[in-house]
N, C-alpha and C positions, 0 to 999 in steps of 0.2 A: 135464669142464672141470677144468683144473689148479688146485690150491690157490693157487699163485702163478705168475706169468708173468714171465720175464726180459725186461726192456725196455732195450736199449742206449740210453745217454743221454750227452749232452754238456751239462754244466751247472755253473755256479758254486754255485747253490743247488739241490741234488737234492730233488725233491718228496718229502715225508715224510708218513706217516700219524700223526696226533696220538694216536690211541687204537687198541687192538686192535679189530678188527671194523669200523673206518671204511671206507667205500666210496671216499671221496675223499682223495687225497694233496694237501697244501697246495702251491700254487705261490706263489713269492715274487717281488716286484718286483726288477728289476735296475737300476732307476733311481729317482730322487726327483722328485716333482712335486707341484703343488697343483691340485686340481680345484675351480674355483669353483662356486657354486650353479648347477645345471643343465648344467654342462659335462661333456664326455666327452673321453677321451684313450685312445689305444692305447698300452699299457704293455708294455715288454719284460720277459720273465722270464729271458732268458739260457738257456732250456732248449730243446734240440732232442732229439727221441726218434725211435727206429725202431720204430714199431708193426708187429707182424707181420701178414701177411695173415690175414683172418678176424676182425680186431679193429679197433676205432677208439678213440681217446681223446676224451673230452668235457670241455670246460672249463666249470665251473659256478660260480655265485656262492657266496660264503661267507655263511651265514645271519647270523652275528654282525655282519658289516659292514653288511648290509642292515638289520637290526633296530636297531642302535645309531647308524648314520651315514647310512643311505639310499644306500649304495653298492651298485650292481648291475652286471651285465654286459649290454651292449646286445644282443648276439646269442646269449644263453644258450639252450641250450648251444652253445658253439662246438665244431665238429667237427674233429678232427685225423685225417686219413685215413692209412691204412697207407703210402701212397707219399710222404707229405710229410716232408721232412727239414729244413725251416727252423725258425727260432726260433718258439716258441709265444708269441704276443702276445695280450694281453687288453684288450678295449675296455671300460674302466670308465666308469660314468655316476654322477654325483653328483645324486641326485634331491632332495636337501634344497634348499628354496627360499631359505634364508637363510645357511647355514653352509658355508664352504669345507672341503675335506677334504685333508689332507696325506698323501702316500704317501712313505715313506722307503725307500731301498734296503734290501732284506731283509724288508720287511713282507709278510705273507701276504695275497694279494689274490684268490685264486681256488682252486678245487679241481680236480684232474684225476682223472677216472674212466676206467679202461680196461675196455671191455666187448666181448664177442664180438658180431659182426654177421653177418647173413646177406645175401648178395648176391642180389637178386631177379631172376628171369627174367620180365619183363613179357610178357603174352600178350594181344594185341589181340583184343577180342570186340565184338559189336554191342550187348549189353545185359548189365548185371550182374544177379545173382540178387536176388530180393526179400528184405527183412528187416523185422523189426518197426519198426526205427528209420527205414528208408528213406532219404530225402534230408534229413531234419531235421538242421540244422547247429548252429552255435555257440549255446550257451545253451538248446538245445531240451530237454535232459534236465531234467525237473522242471517244465516250463512248465505242464503239465496240472494238477499238484498245486497250483501257486500260484493257478491260476484256479478252484480248487474242484472239479476233475474227480477222480474216484476212480482214474484210471490211474496 
């Protein structure tokens, strides 16, 4: 895997990494708005990128906005496919029940992570192989330990 990957971009605010070793590059708002308590809005970033085949970009929430203000992204992670060439937009949600949140043009609102992806070749079969977990779903890991079982 290359140490860096050149990504063609059209942007007023080019995503940037805040610190060496950061996985996510900050995406900034291209508009100003106020999110009332419980409101959501799709916010433009003014960024359009050309992700190469074999990669995808993922739009992730910023932990500081979530911790300090209750701001998250509704469909996190948002996926930017290699073939998409439109503006990256971020659907922000204000989870605070009392306080509005103001977004100014240029504010950091999300992170963009570029990752290699494998395209699956799905193969239809009659039955899947057995595993220890089997069909146990959401929240099943650790249930036995909570109920006093030694498993």
